[in-house]
Steps between C-alpha positions, in 0.01 A plus 500: 500500500631844409571743788269799544560857611311684777210571265461132418627536144715216371871571459731351237659173606848653503402787731687513830267565793693688767456372857332701772608538861374219716668602826689772681699430814336604825700793638456392862628149429790638297598729787483212750730283288734795445511572874589139582780500243641832618490388864712202396728734305541732799585201719772396254640853495522496879664157505756599236587839648546345844718214366256224595494312169854360501404136557215507246717669238799271543297178501290616207802573283700190594206263453531524120880449492735205539871417505800696621452764231131539586383428146129472417316176564366305204599459133665777300184558296321605819720808521386617157138427587519707817670785315218496246249500784661795676502693169119509518537746787776700334454852369470409130262203503296630791435834332436342160242278668335802666497703177351208308229460764415872489477496119276193515271669753474810282427283195201341672390844625571447869656844539447521877686175554779608262550832680491333840758239393733768365473711816554195721814387319663843486423590860609155619843542342542839672404353839737204460790720394437744784503226764825361358662841541373535857613157622818470293572137586800345316471183294568164670854362492426166667494312168637580153262695278386300196418811297581870505295718732555858609343753732368462852366164614191587705231458390548282194398712201429191291269364771326831568442605141414152370228479766373847405491434125368143506235549768383839369471351150300206635266737684450699178412200285295341777246776434401314182344213692209483741608151613688467831695198379642686200601803705659293775693298242639812332601668824635178649711431191640853514594456864664164431701638206626797701592271791709288263684812386564587865630149574736516201679800650595299809598194295736719295652640818437865414246565778445396859176310568385796710549726196265298283241438773478873563510577129213267417286616792562863410426445131183301563393757757557783253302324224195465726541844657519663157192306386307684771681833537567578132164385366336847526787648297461231234123559494548874446749439219265258325195724549693800365597301192141396437379859541753618240388230255137604524550876528216653289730787404717268289 
């Protein structure tokens, strides 16, 4: 059967019917999740700045190493796989992923979600970078680094920004479905992917476990906080765009 438009008229078989919003995250729930994540983040900041994470950090780094030279556990191919995994949270791939998601949202006319995703990603990077400057923790030297890494260690930028980008993107595309199972799957997959990126930083020896725990909690917290706090700004931007399109003076 051919699809129909809002008037009931039949559309050509090759017509693409754009999806409509089926859901928007509840601001109260988003703020609760954000608060829980940021409480955990604040706890990690306190533990790190008071030198209470030494045992966790040492055990976490040494667990993935073996031998006198503290080489990585497992076959050689595992090293390349983990490097590929950590690249998903790197500046290039992470931002390409975010840009692609924003373009896709604009293409299917979800301007509010596109604006919100862009604001979330940009503001998240600023927050992560600012915290790094404030804490100024050096990189771990307990085990050899298995790839190059520069800058301060706390919080892990890969962990923070991967959580921001992946979770915020999942929240944006979850608006296309009214089904709980679909939304939970999208958001859960985004959380799992960002957690794998965080784990890879410890496996490679370029971050302490406390760095990535704090980074992931902060990034996830920012994604949910932005979903609530920046939504009015995204709504105004989208409404302004629609008003310009239908301005009778044009």
